[in-house]
N, C-alpha and C positions, 0 to 999 in steps of 0.2 A: 493684467488678468488677475481677478480676485481668487481667493483660495478655493472657493467652491468650484469655480470653472477650471482651475488648475488640477484639482482632484479628479474631476470628471475627464479631463483631457489625459491625465495619467492612465486612467483605466482604458481609454480608447487606444493609446499608444501600445499598452501591453497586449490588448486584444489583437491589434494589427500585427504584432511581432510573433505572438505565441498561439493565437486563437483561444486564449484563456480569458473567459468573461468574468472579470472581477466583480461585476454587479451581483454575481451569484454567491459571493462570499459575504458573511456577516460584516457589516460596515465597521463595527468597533474592532473586530479582529484584523480587518484589512488595514485600518489606520494604525494599529499597534505595530504590525509588521513593517509598514512603510516607515514608521518612526525609528525603528531599529537601524535601517539603512541610512536615514537622514542624520541621525545622531552620529553615526560612524563617520559621516562626511562633514560634520559640523554645519549642517544646513537646517534652517528654521522654517522654510516655507515650501509648499508643494510646487510653487512656480519655479523656485530656484532648483529644486531637485528635478523637475521636469526638463528644464534646459540641459542639466547635466546628463540625464538619462538619454536624451536624444543625441547628445554629442559623443557619448562614450558607449560604444556597442557592447563592450564587456560588462557594463553595469547591468544590462538586461539579465544576464545569467546570475549575477550576484543577487539581484532583486528576486528573481524566481526562486532562488535557494531559500530566501527568507519567507517568501509567500507560501511555500510548500513545506510543511513541518516534516523534518527528516530525523526526528528522534526515534531511534529504533534499537532493538537488541535481538540477539538470538533467543528464541523461546520467551519473548516478552509476554508477560502475564502467564506464568507457567501453569497456573490452574486451568486455563482454557485449553492449553495443549494437552494436559493430563486428561481432561474430560474427553477431548476428541480422540486421543490415543486409546483410551480404555473403552469408551462407550459408543463412539460414532464410527470410526474408521474400520475396525475389524470386520463388521458385517458388510460394509460397503466394499471392502477388498475381496471378501469371499464371494460376493455377488457380481463383481465386475472384473473382467479380464484385463482391463486397462482403465486408469483414472486420468481425468483431465481436471486440473486445479488452477485457479486464477488467484494470484496475490495482487490485489488492486491497490495502487498507491504504495508500491513495494519499496520505495526509497532505495537504500544501498544494498538491498537483497537479503538481509538477515532473515526476514520472515519466510521468504521463498525457500531458502536453503534449510531453514528449520523444518519446514514441511517435508522437504525431501529426506532429511535425516530421520524424521518420524516415520515416514513411509517405509524406508529401508528397515527400520527396527521392527515395525509391526509385521511386515511381510516375512521377515526372518523368523519372528516368534511364531508365526502361523505355519511355518515350514514351507513357504512359497519361495522358490528360487527365482531370481531375476524378474521380479514382478514389474510389469510395465506401467509407467505413469509419465505424464507430461505436465510440467508446471510452467505457467506463463506469469512472469512478473511485469507489471506495467507501471509507468510513472510519466509525468509530463516533463520532468526535469532531466535533461540529458546528462548533466554532471553526475547525478546519483546513479543513473543507469550505467554509466561508464565504470564507476566504482563497483557496482554490483557484478558486472561482467568480469571484472578483474578477480574478484573474490579474495581480496587481501583484507585482513581485519586485525585490529589491535585494540587494547584498552577495555573500557567498561562494557562495550557491546558484547563482550564474550563472557560476562559475569555469570550468566545462567547455564553455561556449558560445563559439564563435568570434565575432569581430566580424561576420563575414558572416552568421551565423545570427541574431545580435542584430538586425542591420539588416533582415533579410528577414522575421522572424517576430514582431518586437516593435516597439512604439512606445515612445519615451522622453520622459518629461515633465520631465526635469531631475533627477529623483530615482529614479523607478521605471522598470523595463522592464515594459511592459504587453503581454500576449499579444494578437496581432492577432485581430480578430473572425472571420476566415476559419478560423482554427485553433480558437478558443474554441467556436465553434458546433458543432464535431464531437466535443466532449468533454462528457459529462454526469457530474455528481457527485451521489452519493446516500449517505445515511446507511445503513449496513448493518453487522451484526454477523457476523463470519466464523464464529461458532459455530453458524450456521444454514445450511441449503442455499440455493442461489441459482441460478435460471435453468438448469435441466437441458438438456444437449445444445444449448448456445446459442453458446458462444465458440470462435473459432478459436485464440486465444492468451490465456493468463492469466499475468500477471506478479504474483507475490507474493514480494517480496524483503525480507529482513531484518525479517520480522514473526513468523513462526511459531517462530523460534529462542527466543522468550520463553515459548512455550506448553509445557505438560507433554507428555510423549510420547503420552499418551492423546488429548489435544486435537489434537496434530499429526496423528495418525492419522485423526481424524474430519475435520479441515479438508482434508487432502490428498484424502480420499475425496470430499468435496464438490466440490473442484476437478476431480477426475477425472470426476465426473458432469456437471459444467457444461461440459466440453469436448466439442466435436464430434469425430467420427471423424478421426483423424490430427491432433488438436489439439496445440498446443505449450504446455508449462508451464515457466515460468522462475522459479527460486528464487534466493535470495541466496547469495553466495559462501561465507558461513560456515554455510550450512544444508545438511543432509544428507537425501537421499531415504530414507525408511524401507524396511527390508528387506521389509516386508509388501506393498510396491507393486512389487517387482521384476518381476512378471509383468504389471503394468498399465502401466508406463512404460518406454520404451526410452531410454537415455541417449544423446543426440546430442553433447553436449559436457560432460564431467565438470568441467572447470575452471570453466566459466561456468554450470554447473548448468542446462542446457537439456535438456528431456525431451519425448519424443513419446508421445502416448497410444496404447496398444495396445488392440485390440478383444478 
C-alpha cells in the first residue's frame, strides 16, 4: 500500500473507532500530529504505523491525545476573563436567575472550573447568595475527561491562580491542588464530538477557545452554526484570540470585544 492510501486508511480507521472525521482537520496539522506519534515509535511510514495502530488497541487513545490539543491553564488568557468578569457577566447574572454555560473542547477541565470560580466571585460581589449555574464541559477524549472529573492539578497549569484563589477553591494534599466539592458539583463533564449539534436554544454562554483553529473552513462554518443554534437569545460566544469569526456569520453575531473575541448572538 502506498503512503497516500495508507494515510487515507488511517483516517478511516480513526473514524470507525471514534466517529472523528479527520478529513475535517487541516491536512498539515493532521500530518504534524501523526508525525509526533510515529517519531515516538521510531516509525517512518503511514503503512507501518497503520499496522501498529490496528494491532494495539491502547494506541488509539494515545493517538487521540495527540490529535486533540490539550494545552490549557486556569484562567488562560487572563485578559479575556477580566473582560468577561467586568463587562459581560454582571448584567447577565442580574437578568437571569440561573445560567447555563458550555466549555466546548474542555480538555482537562481548567477552563470550566475557572468559569465556576469567576461566577462564584461575581455573584458574591453582587451580593447574590447561592447563585445557580450549570457548567457543561465537553471533549472527545475520554482520558482528559477522566482527569477533569478528578479535579487534581499541579505544575504550570496553576500559574495564573493567585494564592488567595488556591486557598479558597482548592484543597492541597502536599502534591496536588484539588478542586473543592462545592465547585466540582456545579460542573459536569461529557464526551461529545463538536462535529454534531448539541442542545439547541440552551446556553447563555459558550466558550470554545483555541479549538476550531485546527478545523477546515467548512467544518468551522458548521461548528459555529451549531454554537449559534445552541445559544439562547442574546447569548455570548467566546472564541480564542488566534481565531477569527467567519464572514458568513456577520449578521448572526455582534462583536462585543474584537481583541478578546467576544460575540453576542443576534436574532
